[in-house]
C-alpha positions as CSV (number, residue, x, y, z in Angstrom):
1,M,-18.5,47.7,34.2
2,S,-18.1,46.9,30.5
3,V,-15.4,44.6,29.3
4,S,-13.7,45.0,26.0
5,I,-13.2,41.7,24.2
6,K,-10.9,41.6,21.2
7,P,-12.6,39.8,18.3
8,L,-11.1,36.5,17.1
9,K,-9.3,36.6,13.8
10,H,-11.4,35.4,11.0
11,S,-11.0,31.6,10.4
12,A,-10.0,32.2,6.8
13,T,-7.0,34.3,8.1
14,I,-6.1,31.5,10.5
15,R,-6.2,28.9,7.7
16,S,-4.1,31.2,5.5
17,Q,-1.5,31.6,8.3
18,F,-1.4,27.9,8.9
19,R,-0.9,27.1,5.3
20,A,1.9,29.6,5.1
21,Y,3.6,28.0,8.1
22,N,3.2,24.5,6.7
23,T,4.7,25.7,3.4
24,R,7.7,27.3,5.2
25,A,8.2,24.2,7.3
26,R,8.1,21.9,4.2
27,D,10.5,24.1,2.3
28,E,13.0,24.0,5.3
29,L,12.7,20.2,5.5
30,L,13.2,19.9,1.7
31,R,16.4,21.9,2.0
32,K,17.6,19.7,4.9
33,V,16.8,16.4,3.1
34,Y,18.5,17.5,-0.2
35,A,21.4,19.5,1.4
36,P,24.0,17.4,-0.5
37,F,23.0,19.2,-3.7
38,K,24.2,22.5,-2.4
39,S,27.8,21.8,-3.4
40,L,26.9,20.8,-6.9
41,K,26.0,23.1,-9.9
42,E,22.4,22.6,-10.9
43,G,22.3,20.8,-14.3
44,S,25.8,19.5,-14.2
45,P,26.5,15.8,-14.9
46,E,27.2,15.2,-11.2
47,Y,24.0,16.9,-10.2
48,K,21.9,14.9,-12.7
49,S,23.5,11.7,-11.7
50,L,22.9,12.2,-8.0
51,A,19.3,13.3,-8.7
52,K,18.6,10.1,-10.7
53,S,20.2,7.9,-8.1
54,G,17.7,8.6,-5.3
55,K,20.5,8.1,-2.8
56,V,20.1,11.5,-1.2
57,W,16.4,10.8,-0.2
58,E,17.3,7.2,0.7
59,E,20.2,8.2,3.0
60,Y,18.1,10.7,4.8
61,H,15.0,8.5,5.4
62,K,16.6,5.1,5.5
63,P,13.4,3.2,4.6
64,G,15.2,-0.2,4.7
65,D,16.4,0.2,8.3
66,D,15.2,-3.0,10.0
67,R,16.4,-2.2,13.6
68,P,12.9,-1.0,14.8
69,Y,11.4,-4.2,13.6
70,L,14.1,-6.3,15.1
71,A,13.5,-4.5,18.4
72,I,9.8,-5.3,18.2
73,Q,10.5,-8.9,17.3
74,A,12.6,-9.3,20.5
75,T,9.7,-8.1,22.7
76,M,7.1,-10.3,21.1
77,V,8.8,-13.7,21.0
78,K,5.9,-15.6,22.7
79,E,3.2,-14.1,20.4
80,L,5.3,-14.8,17.2
81,E,6.0,-18.4,18.4
82,E,2.2,-18.9,18.8
83,I,1.7,-17.6,15.3
84,D,4.3,-20.1,14.0
85,R,2.5,-22.9,15.7
86,W,-0.9,-22.0,14.2
87,K,0.6,-21.3,10.7
88,Q,1.8,-24.9,10.5
89,L,-1.8,-25.9,10.1
90,L,-2.0,-23.7,7.0
91,E,0.9,-25.5,5.2
92,N,-1.8,-27.7,3.7
93,N,-2.4,-25.8,0.5
94,N,-6.0,-26.8,0.2
95,K,-6.8,-25.5,3.7
96,K,-4.9,-22.3,3.0
97,R,-6.8,-21.8,-0.2
98,V,-10.2,-22.1,1.6
99,F,-9.3,-19.6,4.2
100,T,-7.5,-17.0,2.1
101,T,-10.2,-17.2,-0.6
102,A,-12.9,-16.6,2.1
103,L,-11.1,-13.4,3.1
104,I,-10.8,-11.8,-0.4
105,N,-14.0,-9.7,-0.2
106,K,-13.3,-8.5,3.3
107,Y,-9.7,-7.6,2.5
108,A,-10.6,-5.8,-0.6
109,H,-13.5,-4.0,1.1
110,Q,-11.3,-2.8,3.9
111,S,-8.6,-1.6,1.6
112,V,-10.8,0.6,-0.5
113,G,-12.6,1.7,2.7
114,I,-9.3,3.1,4.1
115,E,-9.2,5.3,1.0
116,G,-12.7,6.7,1.6
117,N,-14.9,4.2,-0.3
118,N,-18.3,4.1,1.4
119,L,-19.6,0.7,0.0
120,G,-20.3,-2.1,2.5
121,I,-19.3,-5.7,2.7
122,A,-22.7,-6.7,1.3
123,Q,-22.0,-4.8,-1.8
124,A,-18.5,-6.4,-2.0
125,N,-20.1,-9.9,-1.9
126,T,-22.6,-8.9,-4.6
127,I,-19.8,-7.7,-6.9
128,S,-17.8,-10.9,-6.3
129,V,-20.8,-13.1,-7.2
130,K,-21.5,-11.1,-10.4
131,L,-17.8,-11.1,-11.4
132,A,-17.6,-14.9,-11.3
133,K,-19.3,-15.4,-14.7
134,Y,-16.8,-13.0,-16.3
135,V,-13.4,-13.8,-15.0
136,D,-13.1,-16.6,-12.5
137,G,-11.8,-19.2,-15.1
138,L,-8.9,-16.9,-16.1
139,L,-8.3,-15.8,-12.5
140,E,-7.8,-19.4,-11.4
141,H,-5.4,-20.2,-14.3
142,T,-1.9,-20.0,-12.9
143,M,-0.4,-19.2,-16.4
144,S,-2.5,-16.1,-16.8
145,S,-1.2,-12.8,-15.5
146,L,-3.2,-10.0,-13.8
147,G,-2.6,-8.1,-17.0
148,D,-4.5,-10.8,-19.0
149,V,-7.4,-10.3,-16.7
150,L,-7.3,-6.5,-17.0
151,N,-7.4,-6.8,-20.8
152,L,-10.9,-8.3,-20.6
153,S,-14.0,-6.3,-21.1
154,L,-14.8,-5.9,-17.4
155,P,-18.4,-5.5,-16.2
156,L,-19.6,-2.0,-15.8
157,A,-20.8,-0.4,-12.6
158,S,-24.4,-0.4,-13.9
159,T,-24.2,-4.2,-14.2
160,L,-22.7,-4.8,-10.8
161,L,-24.4,-2.2,-8.5
162,P,-26.8,-0.1,-10.6
163,T,-28.0,2.0,-7.6
164,E,-24.6,2.8,-6.1
165,D,-21.9,5.3,-6.9
166,A,-20.3,4.2,-10.1
167,N,-16.7,5.1,-9.2
168,E,-16.9,3.5,-5.8
169,T,-18.4,0.4,-7.4
170,I,-15.5,0.2,-9.9
171,E,-12.9,0.8,-7.2
172,L,-14.3,-2.2,-5.2
173,R,-14.7,-4.3,-8.4
174,N,-11.0,-3.7,-9.2
175,H,-9.7,-4.5,-5.7
176,I,-11.7,-7.8,-5.6
177,L,-10.3,-8.7,-9.0
178,V,-6.8,-7.9,-8.0
179,C,-7.1,-9.8,-4.7
180,K,-8.6,-12.9,-6.5
181,K,-5.6,-13.0,-8.8
182,L,-3.2,-12.2,-6.0
183,V,-4.4,-15.1,-3.9
184,E,-4.1,-17.5,-6.9
185,A,-0.6,-16.3,-7.6
186,A,0.5,-16.5,-3.9
187,L,-0.9,-20.1,-3.7
188,A,1.1,-21.2,-6.7
189,P,4.1,-23.5,-6.3
190,S,6.7,-22.2,-3.9
191,D,9.2,-21.6,-6.7
192,T,7.0,-18.7,-8.0
193,K,9.1,-15.6,-7.6
194,G,6.4,-13.3,-6.5
195,L,7.0,-9.6,-6.1
196,N,8.8,-7.9,-9.0
197,E,8.5,-4.7,-11.0
198,T,6.1,-6.1,-13.6
199,Y,3.8,-7.5,-10.9
200,V,3.7,-4.3,-8.9
201,K,3.0,-2.2,-12.0
202,E,0.1,-4.6,-12.8
203,L,-1.3,-4.2,-9.3
204,A,-1.1,-0.4,-9.7
205,R,-3.0,-0.6,-13.0
206,G,-5.4,-3.1,-11.6
207,V,-6.6,-0.9,-8.7
208,L,-7.1,2.2,-10.9
209,I,-8.4,0.9,-14.2
210,D,-11.7,2.5,-15.3
211,T,-11.8,4.8,-12.3
212,T,-11.9,8.6,-12.2
213,S,-8.3,8.5,-11.0
214,Q,-7.3,6.9,-14.3
215,D,-9.0,9.7,-16.2
216,M,-7.3,12.3,-14.0
217,I,-3.8,10.7,-14.3
218,E,-4.0,10.2,-18.1
219,R,-5.5,13.7,-18.8
220,M,-3.2,15.8,-16.7
221,A,-3.3,19.4,-17.9
222,W,0.4,19.9,-17.6
223,G,3.5,17.7,-17.5
224,K,4.4,14.6,-19.4
225,R,1.5,12.3,-19.9
226,T,1.6,9.0,-18.0
227,K,-0.6,5.9,-17.7
228,I,-1.8,4.0,-14.7
229,G,0.8,1.3,-13.9
230,E,3.7,3.6,-14.8
231,Y,5.8,5.4,-12.2
232,R,4.8,9.0,-11.5
233,N,6.3,11.9,-13.4
234,L,5.3,14.6,-10.9
235,P,6.2,15.4,-7.3
236,I,3.5,14.5,-4.8
237,R,2.4,15.2,-1.3
238,V,-0.4,13.8,0.9
239,R,-3.0,15.9,2.7
240,S,-2.7,13.9,5.9
241,N,0.9,15.1,6.4
242,N,2.4,18.1,4.6
243,L,5.8,17.3,6.1
244,R,6.0,13.8,4.5
245,I,8.7,14.1,1.9
246,F,8.4,11.6,-1.0
247,P,11.2,11.3,-3.5
248,Y,11.1,13.4,-6.7
249,P,10.0,11.6,-9.9
250,A,13.6,11.3,-11.2
251,E,14.5,9.3,-8.1
252,V,11.7,6.8,-8.2
253,P,13.0,4.2,-10.8
254,A,16.4,3.8,-9.0
255,L,14.7,3.7,-5.6
256,M,12.2,1.0,-6.8
257,G,15.1,-1.0,-8.3
258,R,16.9,-1.0,-4.9
259,F,13.5,-1.7,-3.2
260,F,13.2,-5.0,-4.9
261,E,16.8,-5.9,-4.2
262,W,16.4,-5.0,-0.6
263,R,13.2,-6.9,-0.3
264,N,14.7,-10.1,-1.8
265,E,17.8,-9.8,0.4
266,S,15.7,-9.2,3.5
267,I,13.6,-12.3,2.9
268,K,16.8,-14.4,2.2
269,S,18.4,-13.3,5.4
270,K,15.4,-14.4,7.5
271,K,16.3,-12.0,10.2
272,L,12.7,-10.9,10.6
273,H,9.6,-13.0,11.2
274,P,7.6,-13.1,8.0
275,L,4.8,-11.1,9.6
276,L,7.1,-8.2,10.5
277,A,9.0,-8.5,7.2
278,A,5.7,-8.1,5.4
279,I,4.8,-4.9,7.3
280,H,8.3,-3.5,6.7
281,I,8.1,-4.2,3.0
282,M,4.7,-2.5,2.8
283,V,5.9,0.6,4.7
284,H,9.1,0.8,2.6
285,F,7.0,0.7,-0.6
286,T,4.5,3.3,0.5
287,H,7.2,5.6,1.6
288,I,8.6,5.7,-1.9
289,H,5.1,6.3,-3.2
290,P,6.0,5.4,-6.8
291,F,2.6,6.0,-8.4
292,L,0.4,9.1,-8.7
293,D,-2.4,7.2,-7.1
294,G,-3.2,3.8,-5.6
295,N,0.0,3.4,-3.5
296,G,-1.9,2.5,-0.3
297,R,-4.0,-0.1,-2.1
298,V,-0.9,-1.6,-3.8
299,G,1.0,-1.6,-0.6
300,R,-1.7,-3.6,1.1
301,C,-1.7,-6.0,-1.8
302,I,2.0,-6.4,-1.3
303,L,1.4,-7.1,2.4
304,A,-1.2,-9.7,1.7
305,D,0.9,-11.4,-1.0
306,H,3.9,-11.8,1.4
307,L,1.7,-13.1,4.2
308,I,0.0,-15.7,2.1
309,R,3.3,-17.0,0.6
310,N,4.5,-17.5,4.2
311,N,1.4,-19.5,5.4
312,L,-0.2,-16.6,7.1
313,L,-3.6,-14.9,6.5
314,P,-4.0,-11.4,5.0
315,V,-4.9,-9.2,8.0
316,V,-8.3,-7.7,8.1
317,F,-8.3,-5.2,10.9
318,Q,-11.5,-4.8,13.0
319,D,-13.0,-1.4,13.5
320,L,-10.1,0.4,11.8
321,E,-10.5,4.1,11.4
322,R,-8.9,5.7,8.4
323,Q,-7.2,8.4,10.4
324,N,-5.8,5.9,12.9
325,Y,-4.4,3.8,10.0
326,L,-2.8,6.8,8.3
327,Q,-1.2,7.9,11.6
328,M,0.2,4.4,12.2
329,M,1.6,4.3,8.6
330,S,3.1,7.7,9.1
331,D,4.7,6.7,12.3
332,A,6.1,3.6,10.7
333,Q,7.7,5.7,8.0
334,D,9.3,7.7,10.7
335,H,10.8,4.4,12.1
336,N,8.2,4.0,14.8
337,P,6.2,1.0,13.6
338,E,5.3,-0.4,17.1
339,E,1.6,0.4,16.9
340,L,1.2,-0.9,13.4
341,C,3.1,-4.1,14.1
342,E,1.3,-4.7,17.4
343,L,-2.1,-4.3,15.7
344,A,-1.1,-6.6,12.8
345,L,0.3,-9.2,15.2
346,S,-2.8,-9.3,17.4
347,T,-5.1,-9.3,14.4
348,Q,-3.2,-12.2,12.9
349,L,-3.4,-14.2,16.1
350,D,-7.1,-13.5,16.4
351,M,-7.7,-14.6,12.9
352,L,-5.7,-17.8,13.2
353,R,-7.4,-18.7,16.4
354,T,-10.8,-18.1,14.8
355,F,-10.2,-19.9,11.6
356,L,-8.1,-22.8,13.0
357,G,-9.1,-23.0,16.6
358,T,-12.2,-25.2,16.0
359,D,-10.6,-27.2,13.1
């Protein structure tokens, strides 16, 4: 007996249907998020004022909600107390300098690797050594800014790793430079203010300078031209999650202004352990996604900066897969930061035990 089997739909048709579904789902979510605009006339002063305020996006997503982090803190008291015991040994600034400096290449390498860079830690070490003759004096000068360093004639990819991909080499060069200056700034006297708008914009410029991303951003075929280190002027989405809604460009300046206010108030309140506070700050920043590119790398710089300033080590995760990291970040933006916090906490403990356990 013969059996009639219906042929499967062509994969291109399936992909087309999936894209159409994703588009409809995204449109429905956008209408839900921005529902308060329904009662306003588009283009009216009230409409424009609300659009620039960013408060509609903020009220829907509540990126500053610390309740999930406080709940995690309550379940990890013993682990956080152990971290506090270890970190007392890092209050000696010379000791902290040795350990944090030793982690620069690994941290920079992992950060670009998360974004798809294929270079290895050996290449990172080579770049770091070759960079020393160009910029180390300025990097170690506490009065120089990251902007001062970026204004130098930085070494080309052909000088650093002549046989490797040029763009990947420059990406790694940039992140090592940024991390070197970040560590120096974080190790400066405690009255140093740290995170502010100028510093974050310098970080964004630093991770992208001389890369193909800079060329793409500054030569956009449509829309107002922007430069690296400036807030984006276009709406964006990420391929890893089509339903992730980032604020519209008009909302970004106000949201970033409140981000810094929230960050400073959060630190002042001391409700969260510095490790959990650092993660929340990173997640909040990346949820706003203020730049056209480099947000993940800048967010991880912000994380490292806060940890170092609080006598902790910048966390270098072991065997971290890109997709796992992206999923943890997405979950955290949806107020489910447990997995990300647990991984950061266990990694911090492992690193402190390793660095200080035989001291």
